[in-house]
C-alpha positions as CSV (number, residue, x, y, z in Angstrom):
1,M,98.2,82.0,83.6
2,N,97.8,83.6,80.2
3,Y,100.4,86.3,80.8
4,P,104.1,85.6,81.4
5,I,105.6,87.5,84.4
6,P,107.2,90.6,82.9
7,D,110.9,91.0,83.1
8,S,111.3,94.7,82.5
9,P,109.4,98.0,82.9
10,Q,108.9,98.0,79.2
11,E,107.1,94.6,79.3
12,I,104.9,95.9,82.1
13,A,104.0,99.0,80.1
14,E,103.2,96.8,77.1
15,L,100.6,95.0,79.1
16,R,98.6,98.2,79.3
17,Q,97.3,97.3,75.8
18,Q,95.6,94.2,77.2
19,P,92.1,94.1,78.7
20,V,92.3,94.1,82.5
21,D,91.5,91.0,84.3
22,E,92.7,89.1,87.4
23,E,95.4,87.3,85.6
24,L,96.8,90.5,84.1
25,V,96.8,92.2,87.5
26,A,98.6,89.2,89.0
27,A,101.2,89.1,86.3
28,V,101.9,92.8,86.7
29,I,102.2,92.5,90.5
30,A,104.5,89.6,90.1
31,G,106.6,91.5,87.6
32,V,106.9,94.5,89.9
33,V,108.0,92.3,92.8
34,K,110.6,90.6,90.5
35,L,112.0,93.9,89.3
36,V,112.1,95.5,92.7
37,R,114.0,92.5,94.1
38,A,116.4,92.6,91.1
39,Q,117.1,96.2,92.0
40,G,118.0,95.3,95.5
41,Q,115.1,97.0,97.1
42,S,113.2,95.5,100.1
43,L,109.5,94.8,100.7
44,E,109.5,97.8,102.9
45,D,110.7,100.0,100.1
46,L,108.0,98.6,97.8
47,T,105.3,99.0,100.4
48,A,106.3,102.6,101.0
49,Q,105.9,103.3,97.3
50,V,102.5,101.6,97.1
51,L,101.3,103.6,100.1
52,E,102.4,106.9,98.7
53,D,99.6,109.3,98.0
54,D,98.2,108.7,94.5
55,P,95.3,110.2,92.6
56,M,94.2,106.8,91.2
57,L,93.8,104.9,94.5
58,N,92.4,106.1,97.8
59,L,94.2,105.2,101.1
60,Q,92.0,102.1,101.7
61,Q,92.8,100.8,98.2
62,R,96.5,101.5,98.6
63,R,96.5,99.6,101.9
64,W,94.8,96.6,100.3
65,L,97.2,96.7,97.4
66,S,100.2,96.8,99.8
67,Q,98.9,93.6,101.5
68,V,98.5,91.9,98.1
69,V,102.1,93.0,97.2
70,A,103.4,91.6,100.5
71,Q,101.7,88.3,99.8
72,A,103.2,88.2,96.3
73,W,106.6,89.0,97.8
74,E,106.3,86.1,100.2
75,S,105.2,83.7,97.4
76,F,108.4,84.2,95.3
77,P,111.6,82.6,96.4
């Protein structure tokens, strides 16, 4: 992977300067999972946030993203 997993919200924000590709998206998702766990939140908490109404993603896209996030959650110890 060309991008390290971000350790902070600031590092995630800094990745906005990079061109978007699959590896960048994977790194950001991994970073979000890592941060949410460090804050003591659950997968259910994160899924609820992903599924919240959002102008950038429609409901189908948010559902797909919540599945990807759940897979990432299960992949990390």
